[in-house]
C-alpha positions, 0 to 999 in steps of 0.5 A, spaced: 482 837 163 480 830 165 474 830 168 470 824 171 463 822 169 458 819 174 451 819 171 449 814 165 445 820 162 452 824 162 455 818 159 450 818 153 451 825 152 458 826 152 459 820 147 453 822 143 450 815 145 455 811 142 453 804 142 460 801 145 461 806 150 454 805 153 455 798 153 461 798 156 458 803 162 453 798 163 448 803 166 454 805 171 454 799 175 459 797 180 466 799 179 465 802 173 468 809 172 468 814 166 473 819 164 473 824 159 478 829 156 477 833 150 473 829 145 475 822 148 472 818 153 475 812 157 470 807 160 473 803 166 469 797 166 471 791 171 469 784 169 466 786 162 466 780 158 470 776 163 476 781 163 477 788 166 476 792 160 477 800 158 473 802 152 476 808 149 473 812 143 475 819 140 481 822 137 488 819 138 491 825 141 486 826 146 485 819 148 493 818 149 493 822 156 486 820 158 488 812 157 495 814 161 490 817 167 485 811 167 490 806 167 494 810 173 487 811 177 484 804 175 490 799 175 494 795 169 489 789 169 484 794 165 485 792 157 484 798 152 478 796 147 476 800 141 476 801 134 482 798 131 486 804 128 485 807 135 488 802 139 493 801 135 495 808 136 495 807 143 499 801 143 504 805 139 504 811 144 502 809 151 508 806 154 508 799 156 501 798 152 501 792 147 496 790 142 493 783 144 488 782 138 483 784 133 476 782 132 469 784 129 464 788 133 457 787 130 451 791 131 444 792 129 438 797 131 433 793 127 428 792 124 428 785 128 429 779 124 423 774 123 423 769 128 420 762 126 419 760 133 424 754 133 428 757 139 426 759 146 429 761 153 432 755 157 430 754 164 436 754 170 436 746 170 438 746 163 444 749 165 448 743 165 446 741 158 449 748 156 455 747 159 456 740 156 455 743 149 460 749 150 465 744 153 465 740 146 463 745 141 466 752 144 470 751 150 473 758 149 467 761 150 467 767 155 460 766 156 458 760 160 453 758 166 454 761 172 459 767 169 457 774 172 454 778 167 451 772 163 443 773 164 440 767 161 440 762 155 436 761 149 437 754 145 434 750 140 433 742 141 432 737 136 426 733 134 429 727 139 430 733 145 437 733 144 440 740 145 443 743 138 445 750 139 445 755 144 446 763 145 446 767 151 444 774 153 450 776 157 453 783 159 447 787 157 446 794 159 440 799 159 440 801 151 445 796 149 443 788 148 449 783 148 449 776 145 455 771 147 456 764 147 453 762 141 455 755 139 452 749 136 453 741 137 458 739 132 454 733 129 448 738 128 452 744 124 450 746 118 442 745 119 441 753 121 440 752 129 445 757 131 441 762 126 435 760 129 438 762 136 440 768 134 434 770 131 430 769 137 436 773 141 436 779 136 428 779 136 428 779 144 433 784 145 431 789 140 424 789 143 427 790 150 433 795 149 433 797 141 439 795 139 444 789 140 451 787 139 456 781 139 463 780 138 466 775 133 473 773 131 474 776 124 476 769 121 470 766 123 466 767 116 461 762 117 458 766 124 459 773 120 455 770 115 449 768 119 450 775 123 450 779 116 444 775 114 440 778 120 442 785 119 448 786 123 453 791 121 461 789 122 467 794 124 474 792 126 476 793 133 482 791 137 484 790 144 491 792 148 494 790 154 499 792 159 505 788 159 
């Protein structure tokens, strides 16, 4: 039997406080719907990280009818997201669903890394500099100034005052901090600027929410190495889409 959950506390309880599920539910913000059946949960979350996403957890046999129901209720724009093995199984068994990509979810519950104090929050009037840095160093970034869900930016400047590296507090939810949009100017790479930004963001968001996550491309070994040095753990996740 498929049921719909309407309270954030019910989502936490039903999922066993699963980090990805709590993050996707976004505190049951506007448009979020959560369906459950057996041990599976599907969180329909519009505009999450610039996509209509459907975070899915639980056994494949429970998840297959649940995803079919959630897609029928919410529409084909929503992209299932979850553990790689589960999403691959869904792509095989749900008609019209195809694997879109595989990447890494990384998270930590602390303790916070030592922050040397090189990074700080940037002011709104510095947004054009952030946008220019992203356009040059990370044009595919889902986080950018002005994008819904992107709350604030942190950055490091060189001694000359040039913006060297940035990262965003984006799509954070109660009990689930989230980092996105990490980028370093090409000429400033290899100097530890991105690590400084991430130390600052991790320390702040851990203090506010108790745990923090981000998503990174599996091939980006340099970034993964930075995040692992900061105590983050990785697991393979995947996304699918309706064709």
